[in-house]
C-alpha positions as CSV (number, residue, x, y, z in Angstrom):
1,M,48.3,167.4,49.4
2,K,46.5,166.7,46.2
3,F,42.8,167.5,46.0
4,V,40.5,166.2,43.0
5,S,36.7,167.1,42.3
6,W,34.5,165.4,39.9
7,N,30.8,165.6,39.0
8,V,30.2,161.9,38.2
9,N,26.7,162.5,36.9
10,G,25.6,159.2,38.9
11,L,28.1,157.5,40.8
12,R,26.5,154.1,40.7
13,A,26.9,154.1,36.9
14,R,30.4,155.4,37.0
15,L,31.4,152.5,39.4
16,K,30.3,149.7,36.9
17,K,33.1,151.1,34.5
18,D,35.0,154.4,34.8
19,F,35.2,155.6,38.6
20,M,37.8,153.2,40.1
21,P,40.3,153.4,37.3
22,A,40.1,157.3,37.5
23,F,40.2,157.3,41.2
24,K,43.4,155.2,41.4
25,A,45.0,157.2,38.7
26,L,44.4,160.5,40.2
27,D,45.8,159.3,43.6
28,A,44.2,162.3,45.3
29,D,44.5,162.8,49.1
30,I,41.1,164.2,49.2
31,F,38.5,163.3,46.4
32,A,35.3,165.1,46.1
33,V,32.3,164.1,44.0
34,Q,29.1,165.7,43.0
35,E,25.7,164.6,41.5
36,I,26.2,161.0,43.1
37,K,22.4,160.2,42.7
38,M,22.8,157.6,45.6
39,Q,20.9,157.0,48.8
40,I,22.4,156.5,52.3
41,G,22.0,152.6,52.2
42,E,23.9,152.4,48.9
43,A,26.6,154.8,49.8
44,I,29.4,152.6,50.9
45,L,32.5,151.8,48.6
46,E,35.6,149.8,49.1
47,L,38.2,152.5,49.2
48,N,41.2,151.3,51.4
49,G,42.8,154.2,53.3
50,Y,40.0,156.7,52.8
51,R,37.4,158.1,55.3
52,Q,34.2,158.4,53.4
53,F,31.7,161.4,54.0
54,W,28.4,161.3,52.5
55,N,25.5,163.9,52.0
56,C,22.7,162.0,50.1
57,A,19.7,163.9,48.8
58,E,16.3,163.3,50.4
59,R,14.8,162.6,46.9
60,K,15.9,159.4,45.4
61,G,18.1,159.5,42.5
62,Y,18.8,163.3,42.8
63,S,21.9,165.4,43.5
64,G,24.1,164.5,46.6
65,T,27.8,164.9,47.3
66,A,30.7,162.8,48.8
67,I,34.2,163.1,49.8
68,F,36.9,160.6,50.3
69,S,39.7,161.6,52.5
70,R,43.1,160.1,53.5
71,V,43.3,162.7,56.1
72,E,41.2,162.6,59.3
73,P,39.2,165.9,59.7
74,K,38.6,167.5,63.0
75,N,34.9,168.0,62.1
76,F,32.5,167.0,59.3
77,T,29.3,168.8,58.4
78,C,26.5,168.9,55.8
79,G,24.6,171.9,54.2
80,I,24.7,175.6,54.5
81,G,22.0,176.1,57.2
82,V,19.1,176.6,54.5
83,D,16.7,173.6,54.8
84,E,15.3,174.3,51.1
85,F,18.9,173.5,49.8
86,D,20.2,171.1,52.6
87,S,17.6,168.4,51.8
88,E,19.3,168.2,48.5
89,G,22.7,167.1,49.7
90,R,24.4,169.8,48.1
91,V,27.4,170.6,50.4
92,I,29.9,168.8,52.7
93,T,32.4,170.7,54.6
94,L,35.2,169.1,56.4
95,E,37.4,171.0,58.9
96,F,41.0,170.5,59.4
97,D,43.7,172.3,61.6
98,D,44.7,174.8,59.0
99,Y,41.6,175.2,56.5
100,F,38.1,174.3,55.7
101,F,37.4,172.0,52.5
102,V,33.9,172.5,51.1
103,N,32.5,170.3,48.3
104,A,29.6,171.9,46.5
105,Y,27.1,171.0,43.9
106,V,25.4,174.4,43.0
107,P,21.9,174.5,41.8
108,N,21.2,174.8,38.1
109,S,18.8,177.5,37.1
110,H,17.1,175.3,34.5
111,N,16.7,177.6,31.3
112,L,16.4,180.5,33.9
113,E,13.1,179.5,35.3
114,W,14.6,178.9,38.7
115,L,16.8,182.1,38.5
116,D,15.2,183.4,41.8
117,R,16.1,180.4,43.5
118,R,19.5,180.3,42.4
119,M,20.2,184.0,43.4
120,K,18.8,182.9,46.9
121,W,21.4,180.1,46.9
122,E,24.3,182.2,45.8
123,D,23.6,184.9,48.7
124,A,23.3,182.0,51.4
125,F,26.4,180.2,50.0
126,R,28.6,183.2,49.9
127,G,27.6,184.2,53.5
128,Y,28.3,180.6,54.7
129,L,31.7,180.6,53.0
130,S,32.7,184.1,54.2
131,E,31.7,182.9,57.8
132,L,34.1,180.1,57.5
133,D,36.9,182.2,55.9
134,S,36.5,184.5,58.9
135,R,37.8,181.5,61.1
136,K,40.6,179.9,58.9
137,P,41.2,179.7,55.0
138,V,38.7,177.9,52.7
139,I,39.0,175.7,49.9
140,I,35.9,175.3,47.9
141,C,35.5,172.8,45.0
142,G,32.6,171.4,43.0
143,D,30.3,171.8,40.1
144,L,29.5,175.5,40.4
145,N,27.3,175.6,37.5
146,V,28.4,178.8,36.1
147,A,30.9,179.9,33.3
148,H,32.2,183.1,34.6
149,Q,33.7,184.8,31.6
150,P,33.4,184.4,27.9
151,I,36.8,182.7,27.8
152,D,35.1,180.0,29.9
153,L,32.9,178.6,27.2
154,K,33.2,177.9,23.5
155,N,30.2,179.9,22.3
156,P,29.8,182.8,24.6
157,A,27.8,184.9,22.1
158,S,24.9,182.3,21.5
159,N,24.8,181.4,25.2
160,H,24.6,184.8,26.6
161,H,21.2,184.1,28.3
162,S,21.5,180.7,29.0
163,A,21.4,179.1,32.7
164,G,24.9,179.1,33.6
165,F,26.0,182.1,31.6
166,S,23.3,184.7,32.4
167,D,24.5,188.2,33.8
168,E,23.0,187.6,37.0
169,E,24.8,184.3,37.6
170,R,28.2,185.5,36.5
171,A,27.8,188.8,38.6
172,K,27.0,186.5,41.7
173,F,30.2,184.7,41.0
174,T,32.2,188.0,40.7
175,E,30.6,188.9,44.1
176,L,32.0,185.7,45.6
177,L,35.5,186.2,44.1
178,N,35.2,189.9,45.5
179,S,34.5,188.5,48.9
180,G,38.1,187.0,49.4
181,F,38.3,184.0,47.0
182,V,40.4,183.1,43.8
183,D,39.4,180.8,40.9
184,I,43.0,179.2,41.1
185,F,42.9,177.7,37.7
186,R,42.0,181.0,36.0
187,R,44.6,182.9,38.2
188,R,47.3,180.5,37.0
189,N,46.1,180.4,33.4
190,P,44.6,183.8,32.6
191,N,44.6,183.6,28.8
192,L,44.1,179.8,28.3
193,T,41.3,179.1,25.8
194,G,39.6,175.8,25.2
195,A,39.9,174.7,28.8
196,Y,36.4,173.1,29.7
197,T,35.1,170.8,32.3
198,W,31.5,169.9,31.0
199,W,30.2,169.1,27.5
200,S,26.6,168.4,26.5
201,Y,26.0,164.8,25.4
202,L,24.0,166.4,22.5
203,R,25.7,167.1,19.1
204,K,29.1,165.2,19.9
205,A,30.1,168.4,21.8
206,R,33.0,166.6,23.6
207,L,34.6,165.5,20.3
208,S,34.5,169.2,18.9
209,N,35.5,170.4,22.5
210,A,32.3,172.7,22.4
211,G,32.3,173.0,26.2
212,W,32.1,175.1,29.4
213,R,34.3,175.5,32.4
214,I,31.7,175.3,35.4
215,D,33.8,172.9,37.8
216,Y,36.3,174.9,40.1
217,F,38.8,174.9,42.9
218,L,38.3,178.4,44.6
219,I,40.5,179.2,47.5
220,S,40.9,182.0,50.2
221,E,43.3,184.7,48.7
222,R,45.7,184.0,51.6
223,L,46.3,180.3,50.0
224,V,47.4,181.5,46.6
225,D,51.1,181.0,47.4
226,N,50.7,177.5,48.5
227,V,49.3,176.1,45.2
228,V,51.7,174.2,43.5
229,D,49.1,173.0,40.5
230,A,45.8,173.4,39.2
231,T,44.7,171.3,36.2
232,I,41.6,170.2,34.2
233,E,41.8,166.4,33.5
234,S,39.9,166.5,30.1
235,D,41.3,163.2,29.1
236,I,39.2,161.2,31.6
237,F,35.9,160.2,30.4
238,G,32.7,158.7,31.8
239,S,30.7,161.6,33.0
240,D,29.5,164.7,30.9
241,H,32.1,166.2,33.3
242,C,35.7,165.6,33.8
243,P,37.6,165.9,37.0
244,V,39.5,169.2,38.2
245,T,42.6,169.0,40.5
246,M,44.6,171.3,42.8
247,S,47.8,170.5,44.6
248,I,49.0,172.7,47.4
249,W,52.0,172.7,50.0
250,N,50.8,171.9,53.3
């Protein structure tokens, strides 16, 4: 099984140029996207062989997630049970026989002005995932809006108190991992530097690879031995993020 996750930063714009070539080339069994910025009436694509699952934000042009799956799930749910976040289309969960698959777009703390809100999200999301994990293994993917360790961004010293690299956000990510989940890319590549998934549009950051790794696959610890590969597809352009992938034996 091959899984792909990509923050497309506006799916409508990507569909005009970049999305379908990348979608076909990556050839995923399950393809998750974040920040689609589309409404329910717009959210239908021509994707032969794929079931489509959408969670659009109530606010037009904002947030939203989707999953395109070749495999029929047993169940499909949206949100984490917190109205404040669920209206923003941030989470989709598919249940399969052997695991849950969760696609998430984590709120940005916006220069730490929304840090309290982010902390509320972190606790609620961790509780949601832990409850799923008590029933069967979980695969989580998406834009988690945090660079966990200094190795996960180009300039850690100058960004120490920036949104996405604050001590508080990083500590919450550590709590999530300590509750039974594994950052599978870092587990497989513990010392790899320069591996990023997001680059600012400012100052031609992608050309100089001045990036951050904020897009992930996290998995329940008991799935680690099933993982065949975990990659960052930094040669795929279009968004300010690039896709990340994971393959497992099923």
